[in-house]
N, C-alpha and C positions, 0 to 999 in steps of 0.2 A: 494503331503506334502512333505514338507521339511525334515522332520524327521519322516520316516514311523513308527516307535515304538510308537510315540505320536499322540493322536488324540484330539481335541477339540471337547467335547461333549457339543453340543447346548442344552442339558437339564441343565447339571449341571454347564455350563460356564466355565469350566477347561479343563485342560488337562489331559487325561487318558493314562495311559501307557499299552501296548499290546505288548507280546512277539512275538517271530518268528512263532510260530505255529498259531496265531490268526488272519489269513488273513481276514476273513470274518468281523472281527472287526476293523481291521486297515483299510480295503478299504471299509467301509460303505458310509454311505451319507456324503454328503459335510457339513461340519461345518457352523454354522452361521456366516455371514458377518460381524456382530458386535461382536467383541471380546475384546474391551476395558474394563479392569476389575477394574482401578483405576482410575475414573474421578477425575480430580482436583478440589479441593473445595476451595483452597485459591488461591490467586494471585501468592503468593511465596510459592513454593514446599519447602523450606527449613524451614519454621517457625515450631517449636515444641513444645510441652508441656514442660513447664520449672518446675522441682521439687522446690517445697518452703521449702528450708533449711535454715539454720542458719544464712549462709553467703551470701544470695541471696536477692536482692533489691525485695519485694513483687511485686511492681509495674511492674517489667519485667516478672510475672509467669502468665500473662491471669489470673487476680483473679477472673474473671467472668464466666469463663469456666465451663461447667456442668460436673464436674471430677467425681461426684459419680452417675451419671445417671443410670449405670448399675449394682451397686452394691448392696446387699440385704439390704433392710430396716431395718431389724431386728438387724444390727449391729451399734453400735454407734460409730462414727469415724469421726474426723475432717480431714481436708486436710493435715495439718503438719504432723499427724500421718500416713497417709497415703501416702505421699510422702517420708517421712523417710523410711518406710518400703520399698518402692521401691528401694529407693536409696542404702540401705543397701544389697538388693537382688541383684542388679545389681553388686555391689562390690564384694560381697562373695559367691553367690548362683549362678547365672545364668552364671558366667564368664567360669565356670568349664563345660566343652565340648560345651560352646557358646550357650546355651540353648535360649538366647535371646540378638539380639544386642541392646543395650539400645539406642542409638540415633535413631535407625529406629523405634523401638517401640514407642518411647516418639514422633517421627514427624507423625505415622499413628495415634497415640492415638490423638493427636491434630486435625488431619483430620476427624476422626471419632465422636468426641465431640464438634467440633465446629459446626456442622450442627445443626439445630433445631431440637427438638424432633418430629416435625410433618413431618419430611422430613426422607427418608430413608438414613442410613449412608452409606458411600462408603464402597466395600469390599476392604480390603488391606492385605497385606503378613503379616504384624508384629504386628497388633492390631486387637482384636475382643473383644466383651463382654465376651465371654467364655475364652478367654486367660487372659483377666484382672483380672477375678475372681479365675481362677487356679493358677496364679501366686500368689495372695494374701493368698490364702490356705496355701502357705509354707513361704510367706515373714512375715507373722504375728509372726512366730516364732522369728524373730529378733526384735521385738517390746519390749521396756521396760515396757510396760502394761501388767500385769497379764492377765487381761481380754481380750486382744487381743491375746495372747498367748494360751488362754484356748482352749482345743479341741473343746467344744460346740461353740465357737465364729467361728474358723476357718471352722467347718462343714458347718456354713452359706454360706461360700464363695464356698466350694465345691458343696454344693447342688444347688446354684444359677448355678454354672458352668454346671453342669450335666443338670439342666434344659433347657439349650439352645443347649443343643447337638443335639438334632433332626432336629432342624432350620438348625443348620450349615451344617449338613450332607447333607441337599439338595444343598447347594453351598459350597463344602468342598474347603479349602485354607490352606496355608502353615501355618497359624496362627492356623488352627484346629489341625493339626500334633503335634505342640509345645505344646497345652494346654492338650492335651491328655495323653503327657509324664508327664506335671506337676501334673495330677490328679493320675497318676500311682505311682509317687513318694509320694505324699499324703498319701495313703493307704498303702505304703510299710512302711514308718516310724512309722506309728500307728499300723503295725504288721499285717496288712490285707492282707497276701500273694496273695489270689485268685483275689481280686478285683485290686490289684497292677498289678497282670500280664494281666488281663484283658484289662486294659486302655492301659498298656505298648504295647501290642501286637496290640490294635486298631492303636496305632500311628504308630507302625512299618509297619502294612499291608497298612495302608492309604498312607503311604510314597512311598511304593512300586507301589501301584494303579496309585498315580499320577506321577508316574516316575521322582521323585526328583533327583534320580542319574544319569538320562540320560542327555548326554551333550545337552542342548536346544540351542545352539550357532545358528543353522540353523534356528530356529523360531525368534531369535532375528533380523537376516538379513533380514527375510521375512517381518518385521513388526508387527509380531503377539503378541510379548510379548516384555516387555522393557528389558534392561540390568539390571536393578536392579532387575526384577523378575527373571532372570536367575541365578543371584548370590544367591538369597535369597533360591532358591531350590536347589543349591549347597550346602550351609551352612546347609540347613535344612536335606539334605539328611545325610550328615556326622555327624549332631548332633543325628541323630536316630541310626545310626551305632555305634558311640561312647557309647551311654547311653545303648544300648542293650550289647555291650562288658562287660560295668561295672555292668550291671544285671547279666549276666551269671557268672562273677566272684563273685559276691555278693552272689547269690543264688547255685552257684556251678552246675549250668545247661549248658545245650549246647547252643551255639549261636543260635539266633532265628531271627536276624535282616537282613536289606538288605545287598546286597554284597559289599565287599570292592572296591579297586580300579580295574579297568578293563579301557578297551582301550577306552570306551565311558563314562566312569565315572571319571571325573578328580577329583584329590585332591582338598581339600577346597581352595577356593580363598583367597588372602592375601590382604586384603585392606590396603596399606601403610599410605593412607592419614587417616583413621578411626582409626588406631594403634596409630597416634601421638596425638591423644585427650588424655589430661593430666589424669592419674588417681591420685587422691589424698583422702587420709582418714586423716583429720587433729588429730584426738586422737593418731595417730601413730607417729607423730613427724617426718615424713618424707616428704621431698620437692615432689611436684608433679613430675611425670614421665611419660613417654609415656606409654600406656596402653599395647600395644603389644598383644591385644586379639587375633586378626585373626592370627597373626604368630604363637601364642601359640598354638591356635586351629588346625593350620595345622600341628603341629609339635606333638601335642597330637594325632591327628588322625593317623599319621604315627606310632604313639606308640600302638595306639589300634589295628592296622592292625597286628602287632606283637603278642599283647596280644590274638588276634583271633585264632592263631596258638598253642599259651600256653593252651587256653582251651580245644582244640583237644586233645593236648597231656595228660595232667593230666586226663581228663574225660575219657580218653582211657585205664586207668590203673585199671582195675578192679579186684577184689579180686579172682574171678573164673577163670581168665585167666592162663592158663599152658604154662609159656614162657620158651622156650629153651636159650641156653647162646647166641645162633645169634640174636634171639629177643630182649632179653634184651640190647645187644650192639647196635642195632638198634635204640632202645629208647633212650639210652644214647647219641648216635650220634646226633639224633634229638634235644635233650634237648642242646648238646652243640651248635649246630647250632643257636638255638634260642637265647641261650646265647650271641654268637658272634654278632648275629643281634641287641641285646639290647644293647651291648657296642658300636657297630656302630652308631647307633641311637644317643647316649649320646656323642660321640666324635664329631659327626656332626653338632651338636646344634649351631645356630648362637650366637656369644659370647652375644648380647643384651639380650638374654633370658636364658643363662646359670647360674649356681649359683656357686659362688666362695666364698671364705673366705672373700674376700674383698667386695663382694656385697650382701652376704646372708641376713644381717641385715636390708636391705632396699628393700627387695624383696617385690613385690606385689603379692596378694593372688594367682592370676592365674599362675604365675611362680612357686610359691611353691607347689601347688596343682599339675602341671604336673610333678615336681620331684620326689614328693610324690606317684605319680602313677608310676613312673618308677620303684622305689624300691619294691612298692608292686607287680609288675610283677615279679621281681627277686624271692621274696618269694614263690609266686604261682607255679613257674617253677620249684624250687629247693627244697621245703621243701618235696614233696613225697620221695625224695632222702635222705633225712637227715641222716639216720642211715646207709646208703651205703659208704663203704669205698672210699676214694679218688681215682677217675679212670683216667687213662691215656687217652689223646687224641689221636686218631689215627694219625700217621705220625707226630707225636710231643712229646717233652719231657715234655710238660705240662701236669697238672692233675687238673681234675674238684673236687674242694673239696667243696661239697654241704653246709658242717656246716660253712665253712668260708663265702662262698658267702650269705647263709641267714643271718648269723649274721652281716655281713656289711649291708646288706639291711636294717634290724630292727634297727640298731644302727643309720644310716642315717635317717631313719624315725623319731626317737625320737629327733635327732638333728634339723631336720626341723621343727618337731611340736612345739618343744621348742622356735624356732626362731618365729612362728606363735603365740604363746602364749604370747610372750614378746612383741610382735607389736600389734597385733588385738585381743587378748584373745581368747579362744577356743569357746565362745558364738557365733563368727562369723565364722562358717566353713560350707563348702559343706556338705551334708549329707554321702559322700564318704569316709569322714574322720573317719567315725565309723568303717568300714571294714578294713581300712588302719591299724589303731592303732590295732584292735583286731588282725590282721596277724602278726605284730610286735610282739604282746603278746605271741602269740603261739610258736614264735621262742625262746624267752627267757624262757619260760617253759621248752623246750626241752633243752636248755643249763643248765637249773638247773638240769634235771634229769640226764643229761650227768655227770655233775660233781660228781654224786654219783656212778660211774659205776668203779672207779679204787679202789684198796685197800685201800689207803688213800684218804677219800673224799677231793675234791679240794675245800676246804672253800673258798677260795678268789674267784674263779669263780662261786661257787654256791651264795655266798653272792651278788655280781655284778649281776648275773642274778635274783635273787630275788627282788632285789632293782629296777631294770628295770621292771620286771612284775608290781611292785608297782607304777612306774611312769606310765605305760600304763594304769593301773586302775584308777589313779588320772585325767590323761587325759581325759579318757572317761567318768570320773565323771562330767568333766567341760563340755564336749560336750553335756552330758545329761540335762545341763539346758536350751540347746535349741532343741535337736532332742530328743524324746522319745525312738526312737531306741537305742540311746547311752546308756542309763540305763538298757535296757535288753541286751546288748551286753557285758556291764561292769560285769552285775550279771552271765552272762554265763562264762565269764572269771575268775570271783571270784570262780565260782562253780567248775570249773576244778581244780584250785589251792587248794582249801580245800578238794575236795572229790578225786581227783587223784593225786596230788602231794605230798601232806602231807602223805598219808598211805605210798609211796615210801621211802621218808625220814624217817619215823616212822619205817620202817622195817630194813633200814640200822642202825639207832641208837639200835635196838633190837639184829642184828646181832654183831656190835661192842661191845655191853653190854656182849654177849654170849662168845665172843672171849675173853675179859678182864676176864671173870669169870672162864673160861676154863684156862687161863694162870695161873689165881691166884691158881685154884685147883691143877695144875700140880706141881707148886711150893710147895705148901703145903704137897703133897703126896711125893714130892722128900724129903722134909724136914723130914716127919715121918718116913721114912725108917732108918733114922739114930738114934742110940739110945739116943744121946743127944738131940734130937729135940722133944720140947713138944707137947703134944697132943693137937690138935685144939679143941677149946671149941664149943660145939653144938650151942651156941649164936652167934658164929662169923658170921659177916655179910659179903655178898659177895663184892668183890672188886668193886669200882667205875666204870662207864663206861671210856674205855680207850678215851683219848685225846691226841695229839700231840702238843709238846710246842710250844706256839705262836698261837696256833689255837683255835677259840671258840668251844666250845662243841655243838654237835648237837642239844642238848635240848634247848640252847640259840638260835638257828637258827629257831626251830620249834615254838619258844614262841615270837620270833619277825615276823614271816611270817603273811601275811595279815589276818586280822580276817575276819569270815564269815559275809557277809551284805546281801546276797540274801534272806536269810530267812525271814528277818525283812522287806524286801522291797515289792513294790506292783507287785510281780512277778506272772506271769500267764503262765503255762507251754505250753498254747496253742497259746500264742503270737509268733509272729514271731522273730527269731533271726538269723542273717547272720553267721554260724560258721560250722565248718567242725564235730562239736561233734556227730553228729549221723552217722558217718560213718559205714560200715558193721562190722568192726573191730577194737574198740577204742581203740587208742593207750595208755592211762594212766590205763585203764581197764586191758589189757592185761599186762602192766607192773606191775600192783597190784597184778595180779594172777599168773604172774610167779614163779617158784620154786626158793626158796631163796637158795642163793649161800652158799654151806657149807664150804668152802674154799676160802680164799681172793685172788684168782687168777684172775689178770686183765682181761683176756680174758673171763673167765666163767662169770665175772661180767658183762662185756660188752654184751655178749650174753643174758645172763638173762634180762638185760633191754632192749636191741633192737632185738635180733633175732628172736622174736616171733611177730613183728609187720609188718602187710601188707603195703606196701608201697602206698595203697590208704589211709591209716588210717588219713592222715592229710589234705586230701581233703575238700573244702568247702561242707558244708551240703545243700541238697536241700529241707530239711523239717524243722520241728519245733524243739525246743530245749525238748528233750524226759523227761519223768517223771522219776523218780529215779529208777524205777524198769527196765525200759527198757534198763539200762546200763547192765544189768547183762544177757539179753536175746542173742540170737544168737548164734555165735561160739566164744563170747569174751572169755568166761571162758575156752575154748578149746585148752591148750597150744599146743597140737600136731597138730592140724589143722591149728592154726594160724602160726606156725613155718613153717609147710610144705607150706603154701600160700607165705609167706613172702620168702622163700628160693629160689623162681623163681627169685626174683630181687636183690639178695645178693650176694656178691663175695664170 
């Protein structure tokens, strides 16, 4: 066997992967001599299904092809609608983590659908009836037709795909791995966490079983598989790896996917020829440009290798851990090391896929999404240490300022999102955008809270942070026009603003009022001690709240904060939301319950706002958004216990 870990299974007709301890399986019966898996069904292997779009000659689109052969008959759909959904999906959804190679999907789609219904279609790597329906269960969200976007309509596509699952499992191929991941995303967006993880897990485990990450070059040399199949296996492996990193970041769980780079697992293949296929979206008024999809996929995969380490770091910060100074320093040094890797990744990007002020306004979605993912990683890495003082780097004069790093990342996310909105609208984004915007919003919430910790409230910083939170809410509202999870995530962020941030600001308002009243009372007392001072009237009103010259009052800030919207929306507490809001010790609940500072001392105010916060409080949640009473359970109200826990990670 050219590659001992891979074995052709004569029953499944595919490569099965066995590890080093499975010698009886690896050295079993000899595989069948007939291993051809993609018989040519057309004379020209480059013939492809052509999408019927507005600027395409219909006569060149094979108008007689049986395009809807495998689609559910319950859905009323014409070919132009179908093709437009696929086109938008290829441009704005599947390009992120390279979930489908459009040119190869359309090529294999033509091969499968050009065969008469009476004949068995060929097995291909990039197309199957199951994958076709799985893609449409998501792509329908990009349609302008409310009927096609409707959940019931999309459910027909998902149900059709699942109905084909058992038959596909008897002859598994790469297309099955890809399809299972699409079905997982379909359920995740609807808030169905368990179903989502089940299908995602099936995709991950099948990719490992088929050995997609193993270098199959020896099989190509032996003539057992084609070079095209080897590349397809490589891409599928890294697609599954990247998706599971995203899922781990999204849900705050551990990484469960296939291994990253190893000696026998090459990084994603970069197809320079495919990357030159023009990417063009006419409504954006941008000239056609090379798509660079495989190059971006290569670099994104390298980024996700770093993100894989970030997951281990942040998930290892548990509230019950008793860390001494040496352990805290070790964690900090690890964070610094990963931070350096992120910076090196960015500095070494090829110029054609980097983003600068000069080219940002004409960036394709796949380039924007890669950079959004980069800043997302920065937030996840540094946010648990937001309230930790700037720390010196060993053997260096530099310091790690987690607040500045988080703020810079969140502001870059807003800038890139603004660019996306102006070019393509936020109706056309991959689902990952939901979590990226939520993470940016959490940083602005923390900045708003931080602005209240000094004796004089930093009104300029506070107003800026609140405006940025509002921008995140507005962007999530626009994303929600496509993705249902966008609405739930927006409501989560809005709930935190109203239920956690507003009480903190209100308490500061009351403190300022008490200080002003005490100051006025002291003045009156001093005046009354003088014989010439008139006695105060019993009806005399207390002095108004103290404001500083040129600064807006805190009452006006509270009145202009985002109004509650979640109570009147279609909110269901049992629906899935990707957030960190159910951490063991909730940040805003602790801050709300912290003892009020009796004196306007900068250090005591800072401590009252931050010192009782466990450093895991801002990690992503692995569960559902809790009902209101759950906010008050656990040790959230135990200030002493909370301070003790956080003191392990504070300077």
